[in-house]
N, C-alpha and C positions, 0 to 999 in steps of 0.2 A: 846837660844833665842825662843822664839814663834814665829808660822808661821804668826801673823800678822805683826812682825817686820822686816819682810825680804824685801828688797826694790825693786821693778820692775818697769818696763817699761811700764805703762799702754795705751792704743791709747782709745781717746775719740773722740766724735764729740761735736761739740758747734754749735751755732746761726751762720749763716754767717755772715761776717765784725766784729765778736765780738774778733777774736781771738788776737791782738794786747793788747785790755786791759783786756783781760784773762790773758795773758802773763804778763803784767805788775802787776796784782793781785798776779800771783803764785811766780813771781821775789822778791816782797815787802815780801812774808811770806816765803822766803827762800826756795821755793818748786821746785824742781829741774825740768825743762821741755824744750822741743822743737817744736816747729814749723815750719816746714820748709817753708822759705821765699824766693823769687827772685824777683829779679829786673825787673821791667818793663817801658818802656817807653811810656807815651800816649799823647794826644795832647788834650789842653784845652785851649780854647779862644786863639787858633792861637799860642799857646805856648808850648813846648816839655816839660815834667816833666818826673820825675823817681820816680815811686812808689815800695814800697814794698806789694808784693801781695803771699799771700798761694799757694806753690806750688797744696794744695789740699783743694780747703775752706772748712772751719770748723774741719778740723782736727788739734788735738795737742797730742802730746806725755807728761805723766806725769811719773816721778819716785819717788816714795813715797812706802808707805806699804799701806796695803790691808785698814785698820781701818781709815787712811787719806786720801785716794782716795775715800772712801764711804763718807765723812764729807766735802770735798772741794764742792761739788754744794751747798751743805745748808749755808755752811761757806762764800762762794760769793755770794749765792741769783740767781744763774744761771742755766740757763737750761744746762746740760752737761751728755749726754750718752755714757758709755763705752762700745768700741766693746767686743764683745763676741765672744769666741772660736766655732765655727759651731759646734764641734763632745761633747764640756763638757758643753757647755752653760755658762761657768764660764768666767770673764773678761779675755780678749784676753791680753796675757802677750807678749812682744817683747824680745827674749834674750838680754841681755847686749852686747854679740859680735857684734849680726845683728844691732842693734841701734847705738853701735859706727860705723860700717863700713858705714852705711846710712847717720848719720851725716858728716861722713869724706868726702863722693861723694858729699854730697849735700853742701858743704862747698870750696870744692878743685874747684871747676867753674863749673857755669850753662852749658857751653857750651860744657863740657867734659861728662857731662850725661843725660839721657831723662827717664822719668816715664812711666814705660809701663805699661799700664792696661791690658792689654791683657793677656789671659793664656798661656803664652810660655812653650813650650814641655821640660821637665825635662832633664837637661843634667848632666856631670860628675861635683860633688863635687870638686871645685878648690882654690889653692890660690895665688895669684898673688905674684911673688918671686922678682921681679923686676920693676925700673920705677915708676913713679908719687902714681901708688895706690899701691905699695909694702906692702903685709900685708890683704889686703881686701881678704874677703873669699865670694864665692857665686857659682852659677851654669854656666856653659861654656853652652853658646847659640849663634846660628847665628843668626843675624839680619841685612836684606838686605845684606847678604853674607859676611858679617864682625864676626870675632870672639869676643865675649865681654863677660864681666863675669856681671852677675845679682845679684842683692842683694835683696832676698824676703823679704816682712814684711807680712809674710802671713796671709791673710783674707784682706789685705790692697791693695798693688799694687808692682810692682817691678821696681827696679831702675837697668837701663842698662847703663853701663860705654861706652867710645869711645872704637874703638877697640885696642885689645891688642895682640901683636905678641904670639904666643905658645911658644918660648921659653922663654917667662916671665911667665909661668904659670907652676903648679905642681898640680898633682892629689893628692887629699887628701882622 
């Protein structure tokens, strides 16, 4: 199999408030994608309504091969800038396991996770072996005095779980 047919998760930035439209195009074209959305309640004209807003505005993830990744902006006629690895300057590729853990945490519960944009101190690599987050792998860190597992998407941000007891963790 050629290098070009290897499917990877690529992270890309798009124009603000175009995420839903681009997601619809990608879905129609059978391109696997993920945009982390959350539900927020806003007040408009005295009424409270629920809206789906991106966790990180303008950020989307696409799972495809390299050639297709290059052709998507032209195919859809959109501005899409792929994030690059700081060291290699090649497209940033998010490993499948990290992406699966990231999607699981965001799908699990909006109140059970939070996005951390700070550069957290690196700790032990751990796997959650019990509870709702069983199978998640990440780094053990302390945030506000509580043990949490952080899943990092290198070069982007980190996602932290709620408190997890030490007995639910194993060192990798």
